C-alpha positions in Angstrom: -15.5 -6.7 9.6 -13.5 -6.4 12.8 -10.5 -8.1 14.4 -11.5 -9.9 17.6 -8.2 -11.6 18.6 -4.6 -11.0 17.7 -1.7 -13.3 18.8 1.9 -12.8 18.0 4.9 -15.1 18.5 8.4 -13.9 18.0 7.2 -10.9 16.0 9.4 -7.8 16.4 9.8 -7.2 20.2 7.3 -9.8 21.2 8.1 -13.3 22.3 4.4 -13.8 22.8 1.5 -11.4 23.1 -2.3 -11.7 23.1 -4.6 -8.8 22.3 -8.4 -9.0 22.5 -10.3 -6.4 20.5 -13.9 -5.4 19.8 -15.8 -3.3 17.3 -15.7 0.5 17.6 -12.7 2.5 18.9 -9.8 1.0 20.7 -6.8 3.2 21.7 -3.5 1.6 22.6 -1.6 3.9 24.9 2.1 3.5 25.9 5.5 5.2 25.9 7.4 5.6 22.6 9.4 2.5 21.7 7.2 0.2 23.8 5.8 -1.9 20.9 2.5 -0.3 20.0 3.4 0.1 16.4 4.6 -3.5 16.3 1.0 -4.6 17.0 -0.4 -2.4 14.2 2.3 -3.5 11.8 1.4 -7.1 12.3 -2.2 -6.4 11.4 -1.2 -4.4 8.4 1.1 -7.2 7.3 -1.7 -9.7 7.6 -3.6 -7.6 5.1 -0.9 -6.7 2.6 2.0 -9.1 3.2 4.2 -6.1 3.5 5.3 -3.7 6.2 4.8 0.1 6.2 8.1 0.4 8.0 10.6 -1.9 6.3 11.1 -3.3 2.8 12.0 -6.9 3.8 10.8 -9.5 6.3 14.0 -10.0 8.2 13.4 -7.2 10.8 10.0 -8.6 11.6 11.5 -11.7 13.3 12.5 -11.3 16.9 16.2 -11.1 17.1 17.8 -14.6 17.2 14.7 -16.4 15.9 14.0 -18.0 12.5 10.3 -17.5 12.2 7.4 -15.4 13.5 3.7 -16.2 13.7 0.7 -13.9 13.4 -2.7 -15.3 14.3 -5.9 -13.4 14.0 -9.6 -14.0 14.4 -11.7 -11.9 12.1 -15.5 -11.5 12.4 -17.8 -10.5 9.6 -21.5 -10.6 10.4 -22.2 -14.0 11.9 -19.1 -15.6 10.3 -15.6 -15.8 11.8 -12.3 -16.6 10.1 -9.0 -17.6 11.8 -5.9 -16.7 9.9 -2.4 -17.9 10.7 0.7 -16.5 8.9 4.1 -17.9 9.3 7.0 -15.6 8.4 10.2 -17.5 7.7 13.8 -16.4 7.4 15.0 -19.3 5.2 12.0 -20.5 3.2 8.7 -19.2 1.8 6.1 -17.8 4.1 3.1 -20.0 4.7 -0.5 -19.4 5.8 -3.5 -21.3 7.1 -7.2 -20.4 6.9 -9.4 -21.8 9.7 -6.6 -24.2 10.6 -6.7 -26.0 7.2 -3.6 -27.3 5.4 -0.9 -24.7 4.7 -1.3 -22.5 1.6 0.8 -19.8 -0.1 0.9 -16.6 1.9 -0.7 -14.7 -0.9 -3.8 -16.9 -0.8 -5.0 -15.0 2.3 -4.9 -11.6 0.6 -8.3 -9.9 0.6 -9.5 -11.7 3.8 -8.2 -9.1 6.2 -8.6 -5.6 4.9 -7.0 -2.6 6.6 -6.3 1.1 5.9 -3.3 2.1 7.9 -2.3 5.7 8.6 1.2 6.3 9.9 3.9 9.0 10.0 5.7 7.1 7.2 2.9 8.2 5.0 4.7 11.5 4.4 6.6 9.6 1.8 3.4 9.4 -0.3 3.9 13.1 -1.1 7.5 13.8 -0.3 9.1 10.5 -1.4 10.0 9.2 -4.9 7.5 7.7 -7.3 8.0 4.1 -6.0 6.1 5.1 -2.8 3.1 6.1 -4.7 3.2 3.1 -7.0 3.4 0.8 -4.0 0.3 2.6 -2.5 -1.6 1.9 -5.7 -0.6 -1.7 -6.0 -1.3 -2.6 -2.3 -4.7 -1.1 -2.6 -5.3 -2.8 -5.9 -4.4 -6.2 -4.4 -6.6 -5.6 -1.4 -9.5 -4.9 -3.6 -8.8 -7.6 -6.3 -6.4 -10.2 -4.8 -5.7 -11.9 -8.2 -3.7 -8.8 -9.1 -1.0 -10.0 -6.7 -0.2 -12.5 -9.4 -0.3 -9.7 -12.0 2.3 -7.8 -10.2 4.4 -10.9 -9.5 4.4 -11.8 -13.1 5.4 -8.4 -14.2 8.2 -8.2 -11.7 9.5 -11.6 -12.8 9.5 -10.7 -16.5 11.1 -7.3 -15.8 13.9 -9.0 -13.9 14.6 -11.3 -16.8 14.4 -8.5 -19.4 16.8 -6.3 -17.4 19.3 -9.2 -17.1 19.4 -9.4 -20.9 19.8 -5.6 -21.3 22.6 -5.6 -18.8 24.4 -8.4 -20.7 24.2 -6.2 -23.8 25.7 -3.3 -22.0 28.6 -5.6 -20.9 29.2 -6.5 -24.6 27.9 -10.0 -24.3 24.8 -9.4 -26.5 24.4 -11.4 -29.7 21.8 -11.9 -32.4 20.4 -14.8 -30.5 20.0 -12.5 -27.4 18.0 -10.1 -29.5 15.5 -12.8 -30.5 15.2 -13.7 -26.8 14.6 -10.0 -26.0 11.7 -10.0 -28.5 10.1 -12.8 -26.6 10.5 -11.0 -23.3 9.1 -7.9 -24.9 5.9 -9.8 -25.6 5.6 -11.1 -22.1 6.3 -7.8 -20.5 3.9 -5.9 -22.7 1.1 -8.2 -21.7 1.8 -8.2 -18.0 2.5 -4.4 -18.1 -0.8 -3.7 -19.9 -2.8 -5.7 -17.3 -1.1 -3.8 -14.5 -1.5 -0.4 -16.1 -5.2 -1.0 -17.0 -5.9 -2.0 -13.4 -4.1 1.1 -12.0 -5.8 3.5 -14.3 -9.2 2.2 -13.2 -8.2 2.5 -9.6 -7.1 6.1 -9.9 -10.4 7.0 -11.5 -12.1 5.5 -8.4 -9.8 7.2 -6.0 -9.9 10.7 -7.5 -13.4 11.9 -6.3 -12.8 10.5 -2.8 -9.4 12.2 -2.7 -10.9 15.5 -3.6 -13.8 15.2 -1.0 -11.5 13.9 1.8 -9.1 16.8 1.4 -11.9 19.3 1.4 -13.2 17.7 4.6 -9.8 18.0 6.4 -9.1 21.5 5.3 -10.7 24.9 4.7 -11.4 23.9 1.1 -9.4 26.7 -0.4 -7.4 24.2 -2.6 -8.6 21.2 -4.5 -6.7 17.9 -4.3 -6.2 15.8 -7.4 -4.2 12.9 -8.8 -2.8 12.4 -12.3 -1.4 9.1 -13.5 1.7 9.6 -15.6 2.6 6.6 -17.9 5.8 6.0 -19.8 3.6 5.2 -22.7 3.0 9.0 -22.9 6.7 9.8 -22.7 9.6 9.3 -20.4 8.7 9.9 -16.7 11.5 11.6 -15.0 12.5 11.2 -11.3 10.4 14.2 -10.4 7.3 12.8 -12.1 7.5 15.1 -15.1 6.7 13.5 -18.5 8.7 14.5 -21.6 7.0 15.6 -24.7 5.8 12.5 -26.5 5.4 14.3 -29.8 1.7 15.3 -29.8 -1.3 15.4 -27.6 -1.3 12.7 -24.8 -3.5 9.8 -25.6 -6.2 9.0 -23.0 -5.0 5.6 -21.9 -8.1 5.0 -19.9 -10.1 4.4 -23.1 -7.8 1.5 -24.2 -8.3 -2.2 -23.6 -5.7 -4.5 -22.2 -5.0 -5.7 -25.8 -4.6 -2.2 -27.1 -2.3 -1.3 -24.2 -0.2 -4.4 -25.0 0.2 -3.1 -28.6 1.2 0.3 -27.3 3.9 -1.3 -25.1 5.3 -3.3 -28.0 5.6 -0.1 -30.1 7.2 1.7 -27.1 9.8 -1.1 -26.5 10.8 -1.0 -30.2 11.2 2.8 -30.1 13.3 2.8 -26.9 15.4 -0.3 -27.6 18.6 1.6 -28.6 18.5 3.6 -25.4 17.7 0.6 -23.3 20.6 -1.4 -24.7 22.9 1.6 -24.1 21.8 1.9 -20.4 21.2 -1.7 -19.7 17.8 -1.2 -18.1 14.1 -1.2 -19.0 12.9 2.4 -19.5 9.3 1.8 -20.4 6.7 0.2 -18.2 4.5 0.5 -15.1 7.7 0.2 -12.9 8.6 3.7 -14.0 5.2 5.3 -13.9 4.2 8.1 -11.5 1.1 9.1 -9.6 1.3 12.9 -9.5 -0.5 14.5 -6.6 -1.8 18.0 -7.2 -3.0 20.8 -4.9 -4.7 23.6 -6.7 -2.6 24.3 -9.8 0.7 23.0 -8.4 2.2 19.6 -7.7 2.0 18.7 -4.0 5.6 17.5 -3.9 7.9 20.5 -3.5 5.0 23.1 -3.2 2.8 21.9 -0.3 3.3 23.2 3.2 3.9 20.7 6.1 0.2 20.9 7.0 -0.9 20.5 3.4 1.4 17.6 3.0 -0.1 15.8 6.0 -3.6 16.6 4.8 -2.8 15.1 1.4 -1.4 12.0 2.9 -4.4 11.5 5.2 -6.7 12.2 2.2 -5.1 9.5 0.2 -5.6 7.0 2.9 -9.2 8.1 3.5 -9.8 7.9 -0.3 -8.6 4.2 -0.2 -10.9 3.6 2.8 -13.9 5.0 0.8 -13.0 2.9 -2.2 -13.0 -0.2 0.0 -16.4 0.8 1.5 -17.8 1.1 -2.1 -16.7 -2.6 -2.5 -18.2 -3.5 0.9 -21.6 -2.4 -0.3 -21.4 -5.0 -3.1 -20.3 -7.9 -1.0 -16.8 -7.0 0.3 -15.7 -6.2 3.8 -15.4 -2.8 5.4 -11.7 -2.3 6.3 -10.2 -2.0 9.7 -8.9 1.6 10.2 -5.5 1.9 11.9 -4.2 5.2 13.0 -0.6 4.6 14.2 0.8 7.6 16.2 -0.8 10.0 13.8 -2.6 12.5 16.1 0.7 13.7 17.6 1.7 15.0 14.2 -1.5 17.0 13.7 -2.7 20.3 14.9 -5.9 20.5 17.0 -8.2 21.4 14.1 -7.0 18.5 11.9 -7.2 16.1 14.9 -10.8 16.8 15.4 -11.7 16.7 11.7 -9.9 13.4 11.2 -11.5 11.9 14.3 -15.0 13.0 13.3 -14.5 11.4 9.9 -13.2 8.0 11.1 -15.2 7.6 14.3 -18.1 5.9 12.5 -16.0 3.0 11.1 -16.8 -0.5 12.2 -13.4 -0.8 13.9 -10.8 1.9 14.6 -7.4 1.0 16.2 -5.4 4.0 17.4 -2.0 4.2 19.0 -0.7 7.2 21.1 2.1 7.9 23.5 -0.1 10.5 25.3 -3.8 9.9 25.8 -4.4 13.7 25.7 -3.5 13.6 22.0 -6.7 11.6 21.2 -9.7 13.9 20.4 -12.9 13.4 22.4 -14.6 12.3 19.2 -12.7 9.0 19.5 -14.2 8.0 22.8 -13.9 4.2 23.3 -11.8 1.5 25.0 -8.3 2.3 26.2 -5.6 -0.4 26.4 -2.3 0.1 28.2 0.8 -1.3 26.3 3.8 -2.2 28.5 7.2 -3.8 27.7 6.6 -7.2 26.2 2.8 -7.1 26.3 -0.5 -5.7 27.5 -1.4 -4.6 31.0 -4.8 -6.2 31.5 -5.4 -4.2 34.7 -5.2 -0.9 32.7 -7.8 -2.1 30.1 -10.8 0.2 30.4 
């Protein structure tokens, strides 16, 4: 799959811009702050309905406007698909597929698939657990779009349950509230079990690709790994550590969704007193951690700057290879986006990364300085200027 045409209206710095693309490597060159990343952000948003730079939609709208439009033409084999996504400030976002009637935005998930590398990826190693949970969930939804509803259901139930727990902490909790909490426990256990089951399967698919990708980017002296830490195995602290659960950790991968649901019901009962005291849900996928490991030590806090970058890149490459596995069984190969990444890498890592990704169906790269791009990524060059594209510099 590749992106043939991108059109933006009132998105970020662009009142209107048109970008024609083709398979293979395209490098967008322009000064820092000129708007290169805005173009890549729009493509990533079309794939995940979220930005790699901000947590809300408001900054995506050009200042003073109430909506933005992303239009894209995607080509897969002999078939083309036109996607239109309307981002609104005052109402729900809407989408169109091949100019049909409007649908929910999440109905387009899975049509455009991307893997986006960016400097913000350092948070995957150095940031808090929420960054790594988001990485897993975005990849999960890209692979299996119905899990967007799984995550939405879980977030909705979690919000309701937390509201009840907060009312208890404020002294407004009654026997009737406790019965209501039992009901929300059932809903949250089921939704949490479905999300946990899907995440555990995904981590198993990622692990060998993560190991091989890290070895390909480095001298191979350390092995990269990933361990999923669930609150079903004990309390997950802010640093990802899991407290002693009172015995050997159960291998949650062996349990069905129904069995995981039962484990959550038990865990909620055991932690109810603490949850009522603190007014917050202490057990569930929203507090889980994906621990990244280099050799014998956690990557967070122990990895050097170069190792941290290699781990971040390896995570993205691992997700790319998982998507390729799906593409071989009927899915679409993802578009690779490298947003201002090469400036952050030494020469050796630049060349290794370029050699790995150069064979992808479509690779989109941004750079402030063309000399940062390794020769292995030979291809089309596009000049980005304030407010648009300089067609005369397209080569």
